[in-house]
C-alpha positions in Angstrom: 4.2 -60.1 -1.3 6.7 -57.9 -0.2 9.8 -57.0 -2.6 12.0 -58.7 -0.1 9.9 -62.4 -0.3 9.9 -61.7 -3.9 13.6 -61.6 -4.2 14.2 -64.3 -1.8 11.6 -66.4 -3.2 12.9 -69.4 -6.1 9.6 -70.2 -8.1 9.6 -73.5 -10.1 7.8 -72.7 -13.2 7.1 -74.3 -16.7 8.3 -72.1 -19.6 6.6 -72.0 -23.1 9.4 -72.0 -25.4 10.3 -68.8 -27.1 11.8 -67.2 -30.6 14.4 -65.3 -30.1 16.7 -63.0 -31.8 20.8 -62.8 -30.7 24.2 -62.2 -30.3 27.1 -64.0 -29.2 30.4 -63.6 -28.3 33.4 -63.8 -25.9 34.6 -60.6 -24.3 36.6 -59.7 -21.7 34.9 -59.5 -18.2 35.8 -56.2 -17.6 33.9 -55.4 -21.0 31.0 -57.1 -20.0 28.8 -53.6 -20.2 30.1 -52.4 -22.5 29.9 -55.0 -25.3 26.3 -55.8 -23.8 25.1 -52.5 -24.9 26.7 -52.7 -28.1 25.2 -56.1 -28.8 21.6 -54.2 -27.2 22.1 -51.3 -30.0 22.9 -54.8 -32.8 19.3 -56.2 -32.0 17.5 -52.5 -31.6 18.8 -52.2 -35.2 18.1 -54.7 -36.7 14.5 -55.5 -35.5 13.6 -51.7 -36.2 15.0 -52.5 -40.0 12.7 -55.8 -40.0 9.5 -53.7 -38.5 9.3 -56.2 -35.6 9.0 -55.3 -32.0 9.8 -57.0 -29.1 8.0 -59.5 -27.4 9.4 -59.1 -24.3 12.3 -58.0 -22.1 16.3 -58.3 -23.4 18.3 -61.2 -21.7 21.7 -62.0 -21.2 22.7 -65.8 -21.1 26.4 -66.7 -20.1 27.3 -69.9 -22.1 30.5 -69.8 -19.8 31.4 -67.2 -17.4 35.2 -67.3 -15.8 37.3 -65.0 -14.4 39.0 -63.2 -17.2 36.0 -63.8 -20.2 32.7 -64.5 -20.7 30.7 -66.2 -23.7 27.7 -64.6 -23.5 24.5 -64.4 -25.6 22.3 -61.2 -25.8 18.9 -61.2 -27.1 15.3 -60.3 -27.2 12.0 -62.6 -27.8 10.2 -62.0 -30.8 6.5 -63.3 -31.3 7.6 -65.3 -34.0 10.7 -67.2 -35.7 12.5 -64.4 -37.5 15.7 -65.1 -39.8 18.7 -63.1 -38.8 21.2 -61.9 -41.1 25.2 -61.5 -40.2 26.2 -61.4 -36.3 22.2 -61.5 -35.7 20.9 -65.3 -35.3 17.4 -66.4 -34.7 17.1 -68.7 -32.2 15.2 -70.5 -29.2 14.9 -70.2 -25.5 14.3 -73.6 -23.9 10.7 -74.4 -23.0 10.0 -76.8 -20.1 10.5 -76.6 -16.5 12.8 -74.1 -15.1 13.4 -72.1 -11.7 13.4 -68.7 -11.5 14.5 -65.9 -8.8 13.8 -62.1 -8.7 16.7 -59.5 -8.3 16.0 -56.0 -7.7 18.6 -53.5 -7.2 21.7 -52.9 -8.8 24.1 -55.8 -10.4 27.1 -55.8 -7.7 27.6 -58.5 -4.7 24.0 -59.1 -4.4 23.4 -60.5 -7.5 26.1 -63.3 -6.9 24.4 -64.3 -3.9 20.9 -64.3 -5.6 22.9 -66.7 -7.9 24.3 -68.6 -4.9 20.5 -69.3 -3.7 19.3 -69.9 -7.4 22.3 -72.8 -7.6 21.6 -74.4 -4.6 17.8 -74.7 -5.0 18.2 -78.3 -7.8 20.6 -80.0 -5.4 18.3 -79.6 -1.8 15.1 -80.1 -4.3 16.7 -83.3 -6.3 16.9 -81.5 -9.8 19.7 -80.8 -11.9 20.5 -78.4 -14.1 19.3 -78.3 -17.8 21.1 -76.1 -20.0 22.5 -72.4 -19.4 20.1 -69.9 -17.5 19.6 -66.4 -19.0 19.0 -62.9 -16.8 15.9 -61.1 -18.2 16.5 -57.2 -17.6 13.0 -56.2 -17.2 14.0 -52.4 -16.9 15.0 -52.4 -20.5 12.6 -51.7 -23.5 14.5 -52.8 -26.3 11.7 -51.0 -28.4 13.3 -47.6 -27.6 16.5 -46.2 -29.2 17.6 -44.9 -26.2 20.5 -46.4 -24.2 21.8 -46.8 -20.7 21.1 -43.1 -19.9 17.2 -43.6 -20.2 17.6 -46.5 -18.0 16.0 -46.4 -14.3 18.2 -45.6 -11.6 20.2 -49.3 -10.4 18.4 -49.2 -7.4 14.8 -49.7 -9.6 16.5 -52.3 -11.8 14.3 -55.8 -12.0 16.3 -58.5 -12.6 14.5 -62.2 -13.7 17.2 -65.3 -13.0 15.7 -67.9 -15.1 17.7 -71.5 -14.9 16.0 -74.7 -16.4 16.2 -77.8 -14.9 15.3 -81.7 -16.0 12.2 -82.8 -16.4 12.5 -85.6 -13.8 13.7 -85.7 -10.1 17.1 -87.6 -9.3 15.9 -90.8 -7.2 
């Protein structure tokens, strides 16, 4: 499968529930990148203090995304449930049916187009969105202390968009 096919294909999958640690905050849209970097630092420091490695790539779940501010949750998967502390809370990403779509490259206008394709799929296939989806940042290694300067060029970013859908088809 080519990168172009991977980027354009929405896939229906079944997810296992996943224990996570996360930080949630409502922030101005203009400060999303800066805030996400701070949240990642908080999580990696907490994991290091606990002697725990993340069980996968970090993610961002937008509980709301407005024109001026966003309620976002930045998290990392962990192998086993782990108690949080302070701003770091323990939780779970839901299991069950979901649709996924790969976005390759920078988070510019093309990410919005990827989201339009992802959000059109449930209606076209008789499904309903179940809970807020999330973006998995597969270019970030949350077990490393390095910041954004260690990330690959945005042209090489791989972001998995995940959107849980209702179990049953609407008839």
